[in-house]
N, C-alpha and C positions, 0 to 999 in steps of 0.2 A: 739963498742956496739955489743953485741951478738944478733943473729937473734931471732925474737919473737918465743915463744914456740908454739903458735897456729896461724893459718891463720885467723880463725874466732872464736869468742866466742859469742854465742847468749844468751840473757837475756830475760826471759819471762816464762809464764805458759805453762804447758803441760797437755794433757788430753788423755783419750781414747774416741773416737767417735764411736757411733753406727750409721751406715748408713742404711736408710730405703728408698727403691725406691717403689713408688706407682704409679698407673695409674688411679684409680677411685677417682678423685677429680676435682674441677673446680676452675677457677680463676675469681675473681671479682675485677674490677679496677674502680677508679674514672674517671671522664670525661676526665682528662688529661693523663690517663694511667700512672700516676706516683706513686700512692699509691695503690698497689694491695694486695689482700688477697687470700690465698689458702683455699679452703673450702672443708670439708669432711662431710659426714652424721653424725650428732650428735648422740651419743649413739649407733652407729652401729659397726660392725666388718668390718674393711677395709682390703681387700686383699693386701698383700705385694708381689711385683714383685721380689724383691731381698733384701737381708739384709747382712750386713757385719760389721766388727769391725776393728778399726785401731788406732794407736797412732797419735795424732794430736796436734794442738796448733801452733800458728805462729812461736814461737821460736823453737819448736821441728821440724816443717816442714822445716824451713830454715836451721837448723843445719844438718838435714838428707840430704837435697838437696845439701848443700855445701860439705859434706863429700863424697857423691856419685860422685860429680864433681872433687874430688881429693884434696880438701883442708883439712888440719889438723884442726879439729873442736872440740869444747867443748861447753857445755851448763850450764848456771846457771838456775836452775828451782827447784821449791818446789814440793815434793811428800808426800803422806801420808805413812802409814805403812801397806797398804793393798795389795791385789793381783793385783789391778790395777797398783800400783806403781811398782811391780815386772815386770809387762808386759811392762810398759813404759821404765824402766831401761834396760830390756833385749833387747828391740828394738833399743835403742841407742847403746848398745854394739855391736849388730849384724850389725849395719850400720856404725861402726867405729867412733862414736861420743863419746868423752871422758866423763865419768861420774864423773870426779874429783870434779866438783862444784855442783853436785846434792845434795840437802838438804832433808833429810828424817825427817818428823814430826810425832812424836809418837801420837797415839790416834786420828789421823785425817784421813779422807778419801781423796783420790786423786780426781782430776777433771774429770767430765764426761760430755759428750754432746751427743745430738741426732740430726742427720742431716736428714731432710726429703727431698727426691729428687723427684721432679715432673716435667716432661717435660724438663729435663736437667738443671733446676734451683734448687738451694738448699735453704732451710729454716732451720736455726739452732736454737736449744734449748740449751743454753749454761749455765753451772754451773761453777762458779769460787769459789773455797774455799777461804775464807778471810785470806790468808797467811800473816805472818809478814816477810817483805822482808829486808834482810841485805846482801849486796854484800860481798862474801867471798874474801879473799886475792887471787887475780888471777895473773897468769903469763901474760907476755906481749902477745898481739895479733896484727895482722895487721889491723883487723877490729873488732869492737864491734857492734853487732846488737841488738838494744834495742827495745822491742816490747810489746805486750799485757800482762797486769797484771790484777789482780783482783782489785776491787774498794778499797780494803784496802791499796793500794800502797800509798795513800795520808797520811796514818798514819805512814809512814816510811820515811827514808832518802835516798831511793833507787835512786832517780833522782840525788841528790847531789853526792852520792857515784859513780854513773856512770860517772859524770863529772870529779870527782877527778881521777878516773881510766884513763880516756882519757888523762888528763893532765900528769899523771905519766908515762903512757905507750907509749904515742904517737900514739895510735891506731886511725884509722879513724872510725868515728861514723856513722852508718847507723841507722836512727831512723824511725820506722814505728809504730806510736801510735795505740793502740788497742781501743776497745769500751769505756772502763772506763777511759782511759787517755784522750780521746777526750771529754767524758762527763764531766770530771773534768776541761776541758779547757787547752789545751796544752800551751796556751799563758801565763798561770800562772807560767810556768817554762821556762823563756826566756833563761836561761843559756844553757840548753841542746839543744835548738833550734839553738843558735848561734854556738854551737860546732858541729852541724850536718854537716858532709861532704855530706851525701846523705839523703834526706827526701823522704819517699815513702808512698803514700796514693792513694786511688781511688778517682774518681770524687765526689762521695757522701761524703766521709770523708773530702775532701778538702773544700766543701761547709759548712759542719758543723763547721770545724775549723775556717772558715772565717765568720761565722754567716750569710751565704747567704741562702735564702729560697730555698728549693729543687725545687720548681716550677719555679724559676727564671732562665731564660736562660742566661748563662754566658760563654763567650769564654774561652777556656782552657788556652789560652795565658794570660788572665787576672788572672786566678787562679794561674798559675805558678809565675807570677810577684808578686802577693800579698803574696804568701807564702815565696818567696825570701826575702821580706821585714821583715819577722819574724826572719831571720838569716841564714837558711840553705844555703850552697854553691851550691849544686845541688839538684834540685827538680824533682821527677819522679811521674807522675800521670797516673794510669792505668784506662781504661774505657771499660772494657769488650770486646764486639765484635767490638768496635770502635778502639781498639788498645791501644797504650800507647804514652805518651808525656814526654818530659824531657827538662830541661833547666839548663845550667851551668852558667847562668848569662851573657853569651856572645852569645849564640845561642839557639834557640828553635827548638826541634826535634820532629817529629811525625813519628810513625811506625804503620803500619797496623798489622793485625793478620795473622797467618798461618792457613788457613781454614782446619778444621778437623771435624769429626763427634763427637759431644759433648755427652758424657755419663753422666758426673756429674762434677760440677764446683768447688767443695770444694778444696781449696788449690791452686787455679790457681795463685792468687797473690803471695803466698809464693814461688811457683815454679819459677815465674818470678824473684822475688827478689833474690833468692839463685843463680840463673844463672847470674844475673846482677852483684852481688858481686864477683862471681868467675871470670867472664870475666875481671872485673876491676883489680882483684888481679893478673891475668895473664898478665896485662899490656895493655889490649885492650882498644880502645877508647869507650867513652860513647855510641856512635851510634851503634857500634858493640855489646856492652854489652846489649843494648836493644833488639837486634836480638836474642842473646842467651836467654834472658828472655822470649821472645815470643815463641821460639822453645820449651823450657822446659815447659812453661805454656800449650802449645798446646798438648804436650804429656800427661801432668797431667790430663787434662779434658777428656781424652779418657778412663780413668780407674776409678774404684770406690775408693774413698778416696783420701787424699792429697799427699800420698807418693808412691803409687804403680806405677805411671807413670813417676816418676822422672828419668831423663836421666843422664848417665855418660858423662864425658868430651868427650870421643871418639864418643859417640852417637850424641852429639850435633855437634861436628865438622863434622861428617859424614852427618848429616842432613843439615848442612850449605852448604856443597858442592853441595847438590841437590837443595836447595832453594837459589839460588844466587840472585834472584830478590827481596828478602825481605830486603829492605834497609830503614833506617831511613832518612828522608828528612827534610830540614829546612822549617819552616813555619812562 
């Protein structure tokens, strides 16, 4: 059998994000500090500390991250026929992400989002164009990364098409459901869960998937176990400043974070996932792959936007030599 044409193909939406950093705002939280709101003066002109633009979206960020780490990468994504589409496509080409499977849709606008950054935390205003999804005929890849789509994905056969691609190509499936996939209930699509070699979510997403109240205190070990029962072989759960957790069904692993000065958190999870995939592709153990993820994520949150802080393989390996005490432990 010939070698796969790609190391990774990502499947999901792409967008251009506008990043706005402000300092004149306040935070209001409930008594449990679990539901918080960012508040600005209504009807006023709010000073902006910094503003920027960049290509984003889970599939786009992971594709770019994997390519920067040395993997041969492609993306299936839908774009309009506007200037935003040109910007997104040019960004992929500049970052060595193949545009072979990009679909251009006439008379449609591409996705846009606005990211509000206050005190290092981001609030996202997200617009997803209601694309019609149809997976093109794709060459074989070692990994298929399946992630965030618009709400219209339920009107397509994209989930079944991804499963058929996995069966035909032998690719390992990395599944990281987005907002609308979780809203539609990932349990409605058991086949893709059962085919998932790696399932990646954060703690809040894990609770939503399992129908657990956000205010309920649940041990991460329980979240890992319950998601395993849905079918995935390996489950990875990220938890912001608390670090990340993983289980391959035989061991539970916990990893802290590499402490850095946070500038903006957009794309932290995507940076983690791209480095995790790359480490596994290079034959490293899950525990070391988690460390790669943490290092890439730490670099990402020191820069504006989800892609400006992404590391190369050489940079991760160099950082790893310095941070020898960052080790995943069993729990």
